[in-house]
Structures are given as structure tokens and as C-alpha cells.
VMD Tcl script that draws the C-alpha trace (Angstrom):
set ca {
  {284.11 255.87 101.83}
  {285.56 256.22 98.34}
  {286.86 259.11 96.29}
  {283.58 259.74 94.47}
  {281.38 262.58 95.63}
  {277.64 262.37 96.28}
  {277.38 266.16 96.75}
  {279.48 268.86 95.10}
  {278.98 272.60 95.54}
  {281.37 274.98 93.83}
  {281.23 278.73 94.55}
  {277.48 278.51 95.24}
  {275.71 281.75 96.15}
  {272.02 282.36 96.83}
  {270.69 285.90 97.05}
  {267.05 286.54 97.80}
  {265.10 289.63 96.70}
  {265.84 292.55 98.99}
  {269.57 291.90 99.03}
  {269.67 289.04 101.57}
  {272.56 286.67 100.84}
  {271.68 283.33 102.42}
  {274.60 281.35 100.96}
  {277.83 283.06 100.00}
  {280.42 281.45 97.66}
  {280.04 278.04 99.31}
  {282.35 275.15 98.40}
  {281.43 271.78 99.89}
  {281.95 268.14 98.93}
  {280.46 265.05 100.53}
  {281.95 261.66 99.64}
  {279.78 258.70 98.77}
  {279.14 256.62 101.90}
  {280.01 259.49 104.24}
  {277.89 260.83 107.10}
  {278.51 264.59 107.16}
  {277.31 266.81 109.98}
  {276.18 270.19 108.64}
  {276.35 272.69 111.50}
  {275.70 276.38 111.89}
  {273.69 278.87 113.97}
  {270.15 279.82 113.01}
  {270.18 281.83 109.79}
  {273.55 280.48 108.68}
  {272.18 279.20 105.36}
  {271.87 275.47 106.12}
  {268.23 275.08 105.11}
  {268.67 277.15 101.96}
  {271.61 274.92 101.00}
  {269.52 271.79 101.56}
  {266.68 273.23 99.49}
  {269.09 273.87 96.65}
  {270.32 270.27 96.78}
  {266.83 268.93 95.98}
  {265.88 271.63 93.49}
  {263.40 273.56 95.64}
  {265.60 276.67 95.41}
  {267.86 277.64 92.54}
  {271.28 279.14 93.25}
  {272.00 282.66 92.07}
  {275.42 281.50 90.90}
  {277.78 278.56 91.21}
  {277.57 274.87 90.35}
  {275.79 272.05 92.18}
  {275.92 268.32 91.44}
  {274.02 265.75 93.46}
  {274.81 262.12 92.61}
  {276.47 263.42 89.47}
  {273.43 265.36 88.22}
  {271.90 268.82 88.56}
  {269.46 269.07 91.49}
  {265.78 268.37 90.96}
  {265.95 266.06 87.95}
  {263.60 263.04 88.14}
  {266.49 260.55 88.02}
  {268.36 262.36 90.77}
  {265.30 262.68 93.04}
  {264.60 258.96 92.62}
  {267.87 258.29 94.48}
  {267.50 260.97 97.18}
  {265.47 260.93 100.38}
  {265.02 264.24 102.19}
  {263.45 265.67 105.31}
  {263.79 269.44 105.27}
  {262.15 271.49 108.05}
  {258.87 270.12 109.44}
  {257.26 267.15 107.66}
  {253.77 267.65 106.17}
  {251.18 264.87 105.86}
  {247.41 264.43 105.58}
  {246.12 264.86 109.16}
  {243.09 262.55 108.81}
  {245.10 259.62 107.41}
  {247.03 257.20 109.57}
  {250.79 257.15 109.52}
  {250.68 253.88 107.55}
  {248.26 255.27 104.94}
  {250.32 258.44 104.55}
  {253.38 256.29 103.88}
  {251.52 254.05 101.44}
  {250.39 257.12 99.52}
  {253.94 258.43 99.44}
  {255.16 255.01 98.32}
  {252.83 255.07 95.32}
  {254.06 258.53 94.33}
  {257.61 257.20 94.59}
  {256.74 254.04 92.58}
  {257.75 251.66 95.36}
  {255.59 248.81 96.75}
  {253.28 249.32 99.72}
  {255.39 246.82 101.64}
  {258.10 249.47 101.88}
  {255.83 251.34 104.32}
  {255.99 248.50 106.84}
  {259.76 248.25 106.50}
  {260.40 251.92 107.25}
  {257.81 252.04 110.04}
  {259.82 249.34 111.77}
  {263.11 251.14 111.12}
  {261.90 254.32 112.85}
  {260.13 252.43 115.70}
  {256.64 253.62 114.75}
  {254.88 250.33 113.96}
  {252.81 250.37 117.15}
  {251.19 253.72 116.25}
  {251.07 253.22 112.48}
  {247.26 252.92 112.48}
  {246.64 256.17 114.39}
  {245.66 259.37 112.55}
  {248.58 261.68 111.87}
  {246.82 264.52 113.72}
  {247.20 262.57 116.97}
  {250.98 262.27 116.63}
  {253.38 264.09 118.89}
  {256.11 266.27 117.38}
  {258.62 263.47 117.81}
  {256.35 260.95 116.09}
  {255.84 263.36 113.20}
  {259.61 263.62 112.83}
  {259.88 259.82 112.80}
  {257.26 259.60 110.07}
  {259.13 262.22 108.05}
  {262.35 260.22 108.31}
  {260.41 257.07 107.37}
  {259.16 258.78 104.19}
  {262.72 259.78 103.31}
  {263.76 256.12 103.63}
  {260.98 254.67 101.44}
  {263.09 254.46 98.28}
  {266.16 253.09 100.05}
  {267.96 256.18 98.74}
  {271.65 256.48 97.97}
  {271.64 259.93 99.61}
  {269.70 261.12 102.66}
  {269.35 264.82 103.45}
  {268.01 265.26 106.98}
  {267.27 268.60 108.66}
  {267.01 268.25 112.46}
  {265.67 264.65 112.43}
  {265.70 264.38 116.25}
  {263.63 267.53 116.79}
  {260.93 266.79 119.38}
  {262.21 263.33 120.29}
  {262.59 262.26 123.91}
  {266.00 260.93 125.07}
  {265.10 257.35 124.17}
  {263.94 258.48 120.73}
  {267.14 260.46 120.19}
  {269.17 257.38 121.05}
  {267.16 255.20 118.64}
  {267.47 257.78 115.86}
  {271.21 257.99 116.48}
  {271.49 254.22 116.07}
  {269.47 254.38 112.86}
  {271.69 257.12 111.41}
  {274.81 255.20 112.37}
  {273.47 252.04 110.71}
  {272.64 253.97 107.54}
  {276.25 255.06 107.27}
  {277.47 251.52 107.89}
  {275.18 250.26 105.10}
  {276.80 252.60 102.60}
  {274.22 255.39 102.47}
  {275.49 258.94 102.16}
  {273.91 261.19 104.81}
  {273.92 264.97 105.11}
  {272.73 265.69 108.65}
  {271.85 269.11 110.01}
  {271.42 269.16 113.78}
  {271.80 271.39 116.82}
  {272.42 268.32 119.03}
  {276.21 268.35 118.97}
  {276.54 265.11 120.92}
  {274.49 263.40 118.21}
  {276.71 264.82 115.47}
  {279.87 263.86 117.33}
  {278.78 260.24 117.75}
  {277.29 259.69 114.29}
  {279.23 261.77 111.75}
  {282.47 260.96 109.95}
  {283.13 264.64 109.21}
  {281.64 268.00 110.09}
  {281.20 271.15 108.02}
  {280.48 274.39 109.90}
  {278.72 277.19 108.04}
  {278.23 280.74 109.32}
  {276.52 283.63 107.50}
  {276.43 281.54 104.36}
  {280.14 280.72 104.32}
  {282.05 277.57 105.17}
  {284.21 278.40 108.21}
  {285.56 274.96 109.15}
  {285.59 271.39 107.92}
  {287.08 268.18 109.32}
  {286.54 265.22 111.62}
  {285.17 265.87 115.13}
  {288.66 265.25 116.55}
  {290.22 267.69 114.08}
  {287.76 270.45 114.97}
  {288.24 269.93 118.69}
  {292.01 269.64 118.40}
  {292.43 272.76 116.26}
  {291.40 274.94 119.20}
  {293.23 272.95 121.85}
  {296.58 272.57 120.05}
  {299.43 274.32 121.76}
  {297.76 274.42 125.18}
  {298.16 272.47 128.42}
  {295.80 272.27 131.37}
  {297.56 272.17 134.74}
  {296.10 271.84 138.24}
  {298.80 272.68 140.79}
  {299.19 274.20 144.26}
  {300.08 276.71 145.39}
  {298.73 278.41 142.27}
  {300.72 281.65 142.52}
  {304.05 279.80 142.77}
  {303.09 277.51 139.89}
  {302.30 280.53 137.69}
  {305.63 282.16 138.54}
  {307.53 278.93 137.87}
  {305.88 278.34 134.52}
  {306.40 281.91 133.34}
  {310.14 281.53 133.89}
  {310.31 278.91 131.13}
  {311.46 280.42 127.83}
  {309.06 278.31 125.70}
  {305.91 279.04 127.72}
  {304.11 281.79 125.83}
  {301.31 282.52 128.31}
  {299.80 281.30 131.59}
  {296.17 282.01 132.51}
  {294.26 280.98 135.64}
  {290.70 279.80 134.94}
  {288.57 278.43 137.80}
  {291.60 277.44 139.84}
  {293.33 275.67 136.94}
  {296.11 276.94 134.70}
  {295.83 277.15 130.94}
  {299.36 277.19 129.60}
  {300.13 278.18 126.03}
  {303.03 275.93 125.12}
  {303.94 272.95 122.97}
  {302.27 269.84 124.51}
  {305.61 268.05 124.05}
  {306.89 270.15 126.97}
  {304.45 268.48 129.39}
  {307.05 266.18 130.99}
  {309.64 268.92 131.36}
  {307.14 271.35 132.90}
  {305.95 268.66 135.31}
  {309.51 268.01 136.49}
  {310.17 271.73 136.88}
  {307.07 272.21 139.04}
  {307.72 269.16 141.22}
  {311.40 270.14 141.71}
  {310.17 273.55 142.88}
  {308.08 271.84 145.58}
  {304.75 272.46 143.79}
  {302.06 269.79 144.05}
  {300.86 268.84 140.53}
  {297.46 267.13 140.59}
  {296.78 267.18 136.85}
  {298.69 268.01 133.68}
  {297.31 267.22 130.22}
  {296.82 268.70 126.74}
  {293.74 270.89 126.61}
  {291.02 269.37 124.44}
  {287.99 271.48 123.69}
  {284.56 269.93 123.44}
  {282.80 270.03 120.08}
  {280.42 272.60 121.58}
  {283.33 274.89 122.49}
  {284.80 274.45 119.02}
  {281.46 275.26 117.39}
  {280.96 278.39 119.48}
  {284.51 279.55 118.82}
  {284.08 279.10 115.08}
  {280.70 280.79 114.80}
  {280.63 283.46 117.51}
  {283.50 285.50 116.08}
  {281.47 286.54 113.03}
  {278.04 286.59 114.60}
  {276.16 289.86 114.34}
  {272.66 291.22 114.27}
  {272.61 290.50 110.54}
  {272.20 286.80 111.30}
  {268.79 287.16 112.87}
  {267.68 289.42 110.05}
  {268.87 286.85 107.52}
  {267.08 284.05 109.32}
  {263.75 285.86 109.30}
  {264.24 287.06 105.74}
  {264.87 283.64 104.17}
  {261.60 283.11 102.33}
  {259.90 279.78 101.87}
  {259.64 279.31 98.14}
  {257.12 276.47 98.52}
  {254.43 276.22 101.19}
  {255.20 272.60 102.05}
  {258.33 270.72 102.86}
  {259.98 268.12 100.68}
  {260.25 264.57 101.95}
  {262.18 263.42 98.92}
  {259.24 261.69 97.20}
  {259.09 262.02 93.42}
  {256.92 260.57 90.75}
}
mol new
graphics top color blue
foreach p $ca { graphics top sphere $p radius 0.5 }
foreach p [lrange $ca 0 end-1] q [lrange $ca 1 end] { graphics top cylinder $p $q radius 0.2 }
display resetview
């Protein structure tokens, strides 16, 4: 990753008629060659943001640059591949013919269809009509269409939706390889394990606002810093012993284990104190939250009934979904 940005949003706001604010003063930057996980609960504004990046929706205010240009220009779209919401294709055509048609619209050779079919592991069903495809196969074909132009930037909204575990694993490997090959990827997903394994950084959005940004380790560590997890017996004596220490701020028992609010650097001293007091210490380590716990902590605090109203109120400004193909 370099210091140049593939995506830049500065104070971007999108208000829909009726007073619904889908995106609220959003600042976000994605470096070239970076795989960024874009997380948030339903109705948080993720899809609206992605639509704005490809010119399907115009912001009410703020500034957006994608690959150095305003969204939706022909030159910019020629370098962007996108799968936003559910892919839409001709049901009577085969997957291969749908891709060849998309390739002609994108001014790339028909041979690109075979390349991307192989990349998404769909070659064996390429001759079948699209209407016979499962949800997971439709998602694969949508991702294949986004890859036709070998784009500099990929914008993918829930690409593993409908895939079985094997398909999720294959898609994860594909996304990881795209990042290694220098593509910039903006990935929206509810599969946090996928995001954790694939993404360089994560941006969390809630009610249209950016609430956290950083690497997976940084997001997990921010909630776990200053806490120790201790398993010791007898529990009541361990609690009393720990509370006597001047630098222990709090001790809480959770499912038979102790969550101790204290500097992790005190771990050795606290262990010695407990053992000297005749307390059996089975485990003592810094508390590290999972990415799921970090996500819930970051988004639940501000969640309200307004979220579900916002989600249902976000209108679709075009009846079909972009797959990043431009003339």
C-alpha cells in the first residue's frame, strides 16, 4: 500500500426526501492497494455510500473522489468493478453469454469471460441458463462481471451472500489474492470472520457516521486494553485479594472467571500476589475481544428504532443493480 488514495470522502452527507439522512458527514479514505472492510448494521448507510462511489446516487453535500475523479465519469467507471446488492442478468441466457454481453458493453474481449469464470469457480456451470443458478452461483457471476475489466478498484457488497462454506472459503481466497495483486477492494460483509481474515483495515459505520477505523487488531485491542482475564480458585478469596491492590480499578466475575480492570503490565505482580495468598491460578492473560464483540460494542450503543426506519426508507434510485460495466 502507498500513500495515494483510491477513495476519498470528505464531509459527505446524503439526505433523501422525507428527511431521512442515510449518510451523515462521512469522512473516509481508502489507500491504493488496500482491502478495506466496510462494516455496519442494516440501515447504517453502507449501500448508499457504495452507490455514491459509482455515481448511482449523488451526495447532498460533501466531496467524493474515486481514483482521483468524481464518481460516475466514463474514465472512472472504466477502472472500477462493482457488485452492489443483488446482481441482475438475463434469465434465459447462460452465465457465459451474460458475461460475454457484459464484456462487449465494457469494451473487453470475449476471452475475459472465460478468465473470470475460472477465477470464481463457475466454469463447470457456465453453459447453464442464469435462471437455473442458485443464489450463491448468482453472486459468483456478479463478482465475475465486476472482474471483467481487471479493475483498479473493486466495490463488493456482500459477495459471499448465499455461498456454502466451501464457496465462502474460495471467495475469501479470491479476495485475498486480489489484494496481493495490487487491486484496491472495498468490501461490505456481515461475515466478520471473512473480514478479519481478508482485510487490511476496517471502517465501521453506524447511522451514517464513521464510528471506528483501524486494523482488526486495533479494533479488538481498543476494547480489551486495560483488562485482564483471570481464572482462579477459590473465586471469593481471589476477588478479595485483587481488590486490595491499589492499582486494580475493578474486579468482575463473569461465568466463573474474573475480569480485572488494570494495566496488563501488572499481570506478573498480580499472579505472584494470588499465588502467595494460596490461591490457585489456572489462567491469567490480557483480555482480547473478538471482532464480533468489538463490532457490537461500537454499533449497539447508538442503535435505536430509527435504524430500521432508515433501512426501509432508503429508496432505490435505479431499478437494477450496478455491476460496474460501462460503455
